[in-house]
N, C-alpha and C positions, 0 to 999 in steps of 0.2 A: 723453687725448691731444686736441688740437685738429686739426679737419681743416678745412682752408681752403675746401673746398667747402661746408661748413655754413654760411658766411658769405654771406648773400644781399643782394641790392639791397633798399633801404627797411628794413632791420633797425635798430632803435634801438640805440646804443652807449651804454652807461653805465659810469661810474666805479666803483672798489669801496667807494665811499660811496653808490652808488645815484642819483647825480645824472646828469642827461643829459650826454653829451658830444657827439652828433651822429648823424646818419643815414647808413648806408652807401649811397655811390654806386656804388662797385664795388671789386673787388681789382685792384691793378696786377700786371703781369708780374714785376715786382720783389718781390711778396709784401708789397705794402704796402696797407692798407685806406685808401681815399679816401673822404672823407666830402662829402656834398652841399653846395654853396655855399648853397642857398637856407635851409639850417638854420644857416647860420654869422652870427654877428653882423657879421663884417668882409667878408661877401659872397666869401670866398675859399675854395677847396678846402684842406682839412687832412689830411694823411697820418700814418698810424702803422704800425709794424712788427706784423705778427701775433703776434710773440714777446709782446706786451702783452696778448693775450687770455688770459684765466683759464678762461672756459667759455662755452658756447653754449647757449641755449635759445630762447625766444621773441625774446630781446636777445643783443647781444654785451656780455659783461662782462669788463671790464679788469682786470688786477692792480694797476693805478695808481688812484688817485683822480682825479675828474673834473678838479681844480685842477691836479694834476700832469701829467695827460695834455694839457691845453691848454698847460702852460707849455713841455713837451717835444716836441709835435708839430711837423711840418715843414708849412710852407705852400706849396702849389703855385704855381710860378712861372706 
């Protein structure tokens, strides 16, 4: 079971393929993981639901590939 409290700022997020997706900025009150802008090619914050997280160790590992995560994430307004 994933504990949201285990997701910390500056943790690397990787897809199920082991590829870099982004770096955690923070968790929103709505239960979304917000990624840093500085680590984004388009300079925007991107968000995804905690339900995508498969496991957490030194990194946040997603159940989706990096490509799928990037195709389905939300862009912060």
